[in-house]
Structure formats: structure tokens, C-alpha cells
N, C-alpha and C positions, 0 to 999 in steps of 0.2 A: 504494500500500500504506500503510495507516495503522498507527500505533503502538498497542500495547495499554496503554501507560502513560497514566494519567489525570493531568490537570493540575488541581491544587487552587488555589483562590483564597482570599485573606483568612485564611490560616492563620498565626497569630502565631508568631514565632520565640521559643523558650524562652529564659529568662534564663540567662546563663553561671553556672556554679557557681564561686564564689570561695572555696572552702574551701582552706585551706593545710594541707598534710599535715605540714609541719615548721615550727617556730616562729622562722624567720629574722627576721621583722620585730620580734619582741619581745626579741631578744638584744642585750646590751651587750658591749663588748669584753671578752674573757676568758671569757664564758659558753660553754657547750658543751651538746650533747645527744647521746644515744647511740641508734643505730638497729640493732637486732639482726637485722632481716630485709632489709637492703639490701646490695648489693655496693658496693665502693669506686668502681667506674666510674660507677654510678648516682648516688652521692652527689657525685662530682666534677662531673657534669653539673648536678645540682641546685644545688650551690654556685655554679657559674658563672652559671647563670640568675639566681639571687637576688642575686649580687654585682652584676650589670649592672642589674638592676631596682631595687635598693635603694641603689646606690652605696656599698656596704659590702664588706668582704672576709671570706670564710669559707674555711676549709681543713679537709678531711676526712682522717682517718687510720684505718687498719685497727686495730681493738682487739678481740682475741679473735675471737669468731664474728660480730662486727658492725663498725660504723663509727661513730666519734665525729667530730662536726663542731664546730669552734670558730669564733667570730667573732674575727678578728684585727685589724680596723680598722673 
């Protein structure tokens, strides 16, 4: 029995998108940004990812209907 899935050859892999949604890499200690459309849990995960990636520390806090993120180190 043969498969109905075709094998394609020589199809290039698309480039990765490297757009950053939040400005972590441009922040200095004491800077912050506000996100009105994200949950605290989502921003905690985002801060953890960029803290590891950039070797810097960020902390999120609930602020009204959104979340504010600070660079702390």
C-alpha cells in the first residue's frame, strides 16, 4: 500500500521571523513598558525568556487592565 503524501525536493526553508513584539533589548535599567492586552502569566513567561536570552533581569506587575514590565538589572 502506498502513501498519498507527495515528497517534494529542493524546497527552500523560509527564513525565521525575528520581529520582537516587546522592546526588551532596547531597555536600560529603570525603563518600563506597558502592555494592555496581555495577562500577567504571559508577561512573566516573556520576561523569563528574554532574561535568559539577554542576560538581563525584567519583572512584570499587574497595572490596571494591563501589565507593566521593568528592567531591573
